[in-house]
C-alpha positions as CSV (number, residue, x, y, z in Angstrom):
1,X,163.8,-168.5,-92.0
2,X,165.7,-169.7,-89.0
3,X,167.4,-172.8,-88.2
4,X,165.2,-174.5,-85.8
5,X,168.5,-175.7,-83.8
6,X,169.6,-173.6,-81.6
7,X,171.8,-171.2,-82.9
8,X,175.3,-171.1,-80.6
9,X,177.8,-168.7,-81.3
10,X,181.8,-169.7,-79.9
11,X,183.3,-166.4,-78.5
12,X,187.2,-167.7,-79.1
13,X,188.6,-170.6,-81.2
14,X,191.4,-171.3,-79.5
15,X,192.5,-175.1,-77.9
16,X,189.2,-174.7,-75.7
17,X,186.8,-173.9,-78.6
18,X,188.4,-175.2,-81.4
19,X,188.7,-179.0,-79.4
20,X,186.2,-179.5,-76.9
21,X,183.3,-176.9,-77.8
22,X,182.9,-176.5,-81.0
23,X,183.2,-180.1,-81.6
24,X,180.7,-181.1,-78.8
25,X,177.9,-178.5,-79.6
26,X,178.2,-180.0,-83.6
27,X,177.5,-183.3,-82.4
28,X,174.4,-182.4,-80.3
29,X,171.3,-182.8,-82.4
30,X,169.6,-179.9,-81.4
31,X,172.5,-177.1,-82.0
32,X,174.5,-175.5,-84.5
33,X,177.6,-173.5,-85.2
34,X,176.4,-170.7,-86.2
35,X,179.0,-168.2,-85.6
36,X,182.6,-168.2,-84.3
37,X,184.4,-165.0,-83.2
38,X,188.2,-165.0,-83.7
39,X,190.5,-162.4,-84.8
40,X,192.8,-165.0,-86.1
41,X,193.3,-165.4,-90.9
42,X,194.5,-169.2,-89.3
43,X,191.5,-169.9,-87.4
44,X,189.5,-168.4,-89.5
45,X,190.2,-170.5,-92.0
46,X,189.9,-173.6,-90.0
47,X,185.9,-172.6,-89.0
48,X,185.2,-172.2,-92.3
49,X,186.7,-175.3,-93.8
50,X,185.2,-177.2,-90.8
51,X,181.7,-175.1,-90.5
52,X,180.8,-173.2,-93.7
53,X,177.6,-171.9,-92.0
54,X,178.7,-170.5,-89.4
55,X,179.2,-166.3,-89.3
56,X,183.1,-165.6,-89.3
57,X,183.4,-162.4,-86.7
58,X,186.6,-160.6,-86.0
59,X,185.1,-158.7,-82.5
60,X,182.4,-160.0,-79.9
61,X,181.0,-156.8,-80.4
62,X,179.7,-158.1,-84.1
63,X,177.2,-160.2,-81.3
64,X,176.1,-157.4,-79.6
65,X,175.0,-155.4,-82.3
66,X,172.3,-157.9,-83.2
67,X,172.1,-160.7,-80.2
68,X,168.9,-161.9,-81.7
69,X,170.3,-164.2,-84.4
70,X,172.1,-166.5,-82.0
71,X,170.5,-168.4,-78.5
72,X,173.8,-169.6,-77.1
73,X,177.3,-167.3,-76.4
74,X,179.5,-169.9,-75.2
75,X,182.7,-168.1,-73.6
76,X,185.9,-170.0,-74.4
77,X,188.5,-166.7,-74.9
78,X,191.1,-166.8,-72.4
79,X,190.3,-166.3,-68.5
80,X,190.5,-162.5,-67.8
81,X,188.2,-162.0,-70.6
82,X,185.3,-164.6,-69.0
83,X,183.6,-161.7,-66.9
84,X,183.6,-159.0,-69.2
85,X,182.7,-160.9,-71.9
86,X,180.0,-162.7,-69.8
87,X,178.1,-159.1,-68.4
88,X,178.0,-158.2,-72.5
89,X,176.0,-161.3,-73.3
90,X,173.8,-160.8,-69.9
91,X,173.0,-157.7,-71.0
92,X,172.3,-159.0,-74.9
93,X,169.8,-161.5,-73.2
94,X,171.5,-164.3,-74.3
95,X,171.7,-167.7,-72.6
96,X,176.0,-168.1,-72.1
97,X,178.5,-171.3,-71.5
98,X,181.3,-170.2,-69.9
99,X,184.5,-171.9,-69.6
100,X,185.9,-173.0,-66.1
101,X,186.6,-171.8,-63.7
102,X,184.4,-168.9,-65.4
103,X,186.0,-166.1,-63.1
104,X,189.4,-165.4,-61.5
105,X,187.8,-163.7,-58.4
106,X,184.8,-165.5,-56.1
107,X,183.6,-161.5,-55.9
108,X,183.8,-161.4,-60.3
109,X,181.8,-164.7,-60.2
110,X,179.0,-163.8,-58.1
111,X,179.2,-160.6,-59.9
112,X,177.8,-162.9,-62.8
113,X,175.7,-164.4,-61.1
114,X,173.5,-161.3,-60.1
115,X,173.6,-159.5,-63.3
116,X,172.3,-163.2,-65.0
117,X,169.4,-163.2,-62.3
118,X,168.9,-159.8,-62.7
119,X,167.9,-160.1,-66.3
120,X,166.2,-163.9,-66.1
121,X,169.4,-165.2,-68.1
122,X,170.7,-168.7,-67.8
123,X,174.4,-169.6,-67.3
124,X,176.5,-173.0,-67.5
125,X,180.3,-173.2,-66.6
126,X,181.7,-175.8,-68.7
127,X,183.2,-178.3,-66.1
128,X,183.5,-181.2,-68.4
129,X,185.0,-183.4,-66.2
130,X,181.6,-184.4,-64.6
131,X,181.5,-186.7,-67.8
132,X,184.3,-188.4,-67.3
133,X,184.2,-192.0,-67.5
134,X,186.4,-192.8,-64.6
135,X,184.2,-189.9,-62.7
136,X,181.1,-191.6,-63.5
137,X,182.0,-195.1,-62.7
138,X,183.6,-193.4,-59.0
139,X,180.0,-192.0,-58.7
140,X,178.0,-195.3,-60.0
141,X,180.0,-197.3,-57.2
142,X,179.2,-194.6,-54.6
143,X,175.6,-195.2,-55.5
144,X,175.6,-198.5,-55.1
145,X,177.6,-198.1,-51.9
146,X,179.9,-200.4,-53.5
147,X,183.0,-199.2,-51.2
148,X,181.0,-198.0,-47.9
149,X,181.7,-194.9,-46.6
150,X,184.3,-193.4,-48.0
151,X,187.1,-191.6,-45.6
152,X,189.5,-190.8,-48.1
153,X,189.6,-189.3,-52.2
154,X,192.9,-188.9,-53.7
155,X,192.2,-187.5,-57.8
156,X,195.2,-186.9,-60.0
157,X,195.7,-184.5,-62.9
158,X,199.3,-185.0,-64.0
159,X,201.2,-183.5,-67.0
160,X,204.8,-183.3,-68.2
161,X,205.1,-180.0,-69.5
162,X,209.0,-179.3,-68.8
163,X,209.3,-176.6,-71.1
164,X,207.6,-173.2,-70.1
165,X,205.2,-171.2,-72.8
166,X,206.0,-167.4,-71.7
167,X,203.4,-166.3,-74.5
168,X,200.7,-168.6,-72.9
169,X,198.4,-166.7,-70.3
170,X,198.5,-169.8,-68.4
171,X,201.7,-168.7,-67.4
172,X,200.9,-165.3,-66.9
173,X,201.9,-164.1,-63.2
174,X,199.0,-161.4,-63.4
175,X,196.4,-162.7,-61.7
176,X,193.6,-161.1,-63.6
177,X,194.6,-164.2,-66.1
178,X,193.9,-166.6,-63.9
179,X,196.9,-168.7,-64.7
180,X,198.5,-171.5,-63.2
181,X,198.2,-174.8,-62.5
182,X,195.4,-174.6,-59.4
183,X,193.0,-172.9,-61.9
184,X,193.7,-175.0,-64.9
185,X,193.4,-178.5,-63.3
186,X,192.8,-177.6,-59.6
187,X,189.4,-176.5,-60.5
188,X,188.6,-179.8,-62.2
189,X,190.0,-181.6,-58.9
190,X,188.0,-179.6,-56.7
191,X,184.9,-179.5,-58.6
192,X,184.2,-183.4,-58.6
193,X,185.8,-183.5,-55.2
194,X,182.9,-181.0,-53.9
195,X,180.1,-183.2,-56.2
196,X,181.0,-186.5,-54.5
197,X,181.4,-185.4,-51.4
198,X,179.8,-182.0,-50.4
199,X,180.9,-178.7,-49.2
200,X,184.2,-178.3,-47.0
201,X,184.9,-176.8,-43.7
202,X,188.9,-176.8,-44.0
203,X,191.2,-176.2,-47.1
204,X,195.3,-176.9,-47.2
205,X,197.5,-176.3,-49.5
206,X,200.9,-176.7,-51.2
207,X,201.4,-174.3,-54.7
208,X,204.6,-174.2,-56.4
209,X,206.8,-173.0,-59.0
210,X,209.0,-176.1,-59.9
211,X,210.3,-175.3,-63.3
212,X,213.0,-173.2,-63.4
213,X,211.6,-170.2,-65.2
214,X,207.7,-170.7,-64.2
215,X,206.2,-167.9,-62.8
216,X,203.1,-169.3,-61.9
217,X,202.6,-172.6,-59.9
218,X,203.1,-175.9,-61.9
219,X,202.6,-178.2,-59.1
220,X,199.5,-178.5,-56.1
221,X,198.6,-180.1,-53.8
222,X,195.3,-179.4,-51.7
223,X,193.6,-181.2,-48.5
224,X,190.0,-180.7,-48.6
225,X,188.3,-181.8,-45.2
226,X,184.7,-182.3,-46.5
227,X,181.7,-181.3,-43.8
228,X,180.7,-185.0,-44.3
229,X,183.2,-186.4,-42.6
230,X,185.6,-187.4,-46.1
231,X,188.8,-185.8,-46.7
232,X,189.8,-185.0,-50.3
233,X,193.8,-185.1,-51.7
234,X,194.3,-183.7,-54.4
235,X,197.1,-183.2,-57.0
236,X,197.5,-181.1,-59.7
237,X,200.9,-180.6,-61.9
238,X,202.8,-180.1,-65.2
239,X,205.9,-181.5,-64.2
240,X,205.2,-185.6,-63.2
241,X,207.1,-187.4,-65.3
242,X,205.3,-190.2,-64.3
243,X,202.0,-190.3,-63.5
244,X,200.1,-191.6,-59.8
245,X,197.0,-193.2,-59.8
246,X,193.9,-190.6,-61.5
247,X,192.0,-191.9,-58.7
248,X,192.4,-194.0,-55.2
249,X,189.1,-193.9,-53.2
250,X,189.6,-195.7,-49.8
251,X,186.1,-197.1,-47.8
252,X,185.4,-198.8,-45.2
253,X,184.3,-201.7,-46.9
254,X,186.7,-201.3,-50.0
255,X,188.8,-199.1,-52.4
256,X,188.8,-198.4,-55.9
257,X,192.2,-197.5,-57.6
258,X,192.2,-196.3,-61.8
259,X,195.2,-195.0,-63.7
260,X,195.0,-193.4,-66.7
261,X,193.4,-190.0,-68.3
262,X,189.8,-190.4,-69.3
263,X,190.5,-191.1,-73.0
264,X,187.8,-188.2,-74.4
265,X,190.4,-185.5,-74.5
266,X,192.7,-187.4,-76.9
267,X,189.5,-188.3,-79.0
268,X,188.6,-185.0,-79.6
269,X,192.0,-183.6,-80.5
270,X,192.0,-186.5,-83.2
271,X,189.1,-185.3,-84.3
272,X,187.1,-188.3,-84.1
273,X,183.1,-188.3,-84.1
274,X,181.9,-187.6,-81.2
275,X,178.8,-189.8,-82.7
276,X,180.9,-193.2,-82.7
277,X,179.4,-195.8,-81.4
278,X,182.5,-196.5,-79.0
279,X,182.6,-193.1,-78.0
280,X,184.5,-192.3,-74.1
281,X,184.8,-196.4,-74.2
282,X,187.9,-197.9,-73.0
283,X,189.7,-201.2,-72.9
284,X,189.7,-203.8,-70.3
285,X,193.4,-203.3,-69.7
286,X,192.6,-199.6,-68.6
287,X,189.5,-200.4,-65.9
288,X,190.3,-199.8,-62.6
289,X,189.6,-202.2,-60.2
290,X,187.8,-202.6,-56.4
291,X,189.7,-204.4,-53.5
292,X,189.3,-205.8,-50.6
293,X,192.5,-206.4,-49.3
294,X,194.6,-208.4,-51.9
295,X,192.1,-209.4,-54.3
296,X,191.9,-206.5,-56.9
297,X,188.6,-207.0,-59.0
298,X,188.2,-205.3,-62.3
299,X,185.3,-202.8,-62.7
300,X,183.7,-201.9,-66.2
301,X,184.6,-198.0,-66.9
302,X,181.5,-196.4,-67.6
303,X,181.9,-194.7,-71.0
304,X,182.9,-191.1,-71.0
305,X,180.4,-188.9,-72.2
306,X,181.1,-184.9,-72.2
307,X,178.5,-184.8,-75.2
308,X,176.1,-184.9,-72.0
309,X,177.1,-181.8,-70.8
310,X,175.3,-179.5,-74.4
311,X,172.7,-181.9,-74.6
312,X,171.4,-180.7,-70.7
313,X,172.1,-177.1,-72.1
314,X,169.7,-177.9,-74.5
315,X,167.3,-179.5,-72.8
316,X,167.0,-176.2,-70.0
317,X,166.5,-173.6,-72.9
318,X,164.1,-175.6,-75.0
319,X,162.2,-177.2,-72.0
320,X,163.1,-175.0,-68.8
321,X,165.6,-177.8,-67.4
322,X,168.6,-177.1,-64.7
323,X,171.6,-175.7,-66.5
324,X,174.2,-179.1,-65.9
325,X,176.6,-176.8,-63.8
326,X,175.6,-173.9,-62.5
327,X,177.3,-170.2,-61.3
328,X,176.9,-171.1,-57.8
329,X,179.4,-174.5,-58.2
330,X,181.3,-172.4,-60.2
331,X,181.4,-170.0,-56.8
332,X,181.4,-172.5,-54.8
333,X,185.1,-174.0,-56.7
334,X,186.4,-170.3,-56.8
335,X,186.2,-170.3,-52.8
336,X,188.1,-173.3,-52.1
337,X,190.7,-172.3,-54.5
338,X,191.0,-168.8,-52.8
339,X,190.8,-170.4,-49.7
340,X,194.4,-172.6,-51.0
341,X,196.1,-169.7,-52.5
342,X,195.5,-168.1,-48.7
343,X,197.1,-171.4,-47.6
344,X,199.5,-172.1,-49.3
345,X,200.7,-168.1,-49.0
346,X,200.4,-168.3,-45.2
347,X,201.3,-172.1,-44.7
348,X,198.0,-172.8,-42.5
349,X,194.9,-174.2,-42.6
350,X,192.2,-172.2,-44.2
351,X,188.7,-172.8,-42.2
352,X,185.6,-172.0,-44.6
């Protein structure tokens, strides 16, 4: 008899699959890691040790040969494979989660959407950073109107990766690979800005290859003019030896400033169970603060909860709720990415 839990198969067991998707799926009560596709012997061994119940497959063709054994496909393989695999999943009638940015182009993302609608298949895009603690804290402040009308949103994902790994697909200049920091970290920043402040009317961007041997952008700045009047200034970098504030949000009544990245990625890399009582919480010394003039007051950080993404996916599949991040959201982010590429290439503001 088949397990009552949703049977989930992961395609890919690199960083995204092993560190993010697998533990988050396993930590969702109504889901089970039932299969993993990876041809790498070392990764297969790690899957067998961690998820002995999971079926090991060397090719996704083994899924499509008998899709009835699974309820959900999670595509966490390299970017260039996302659309072909997603279209295969749709053709097989399987609901799917595809890692951000979902596609390399708007046209490909629309192709996936059209196919999914035609087949009645649910698609979610993995934008886990919507459940960062700092983002949830800011959402709470905005809901309470604690900052007044926000006129500028500054947001950064900055890392220190001075060495280039030319074997990594994220460093590939082939457009099909959707490499570079704009697609990688930038897609998170753009998605968050769109969720917070809505659609944009113009995009300005600067994209650079700072590391001498880099073949893709490793340092990016994007300015978005939102139709509600807010301006978002977004930075993504792999060459930041010291990081600026994770967020600085300027409102007419007050500002909010937060330093330091959300702790959940670090916890996942350490293999800490997502069910731990203090998951996603941060000590007071890491809290952000709200200020009026020179009087900063600490703001308790809302605990991050990446688990919520898959909880919402399960609710959508079992009870008909909405997917947590729709394919239309990915299309909106990709439109901004494409506008940013055009802006950087021509040194101009692009109207959207």
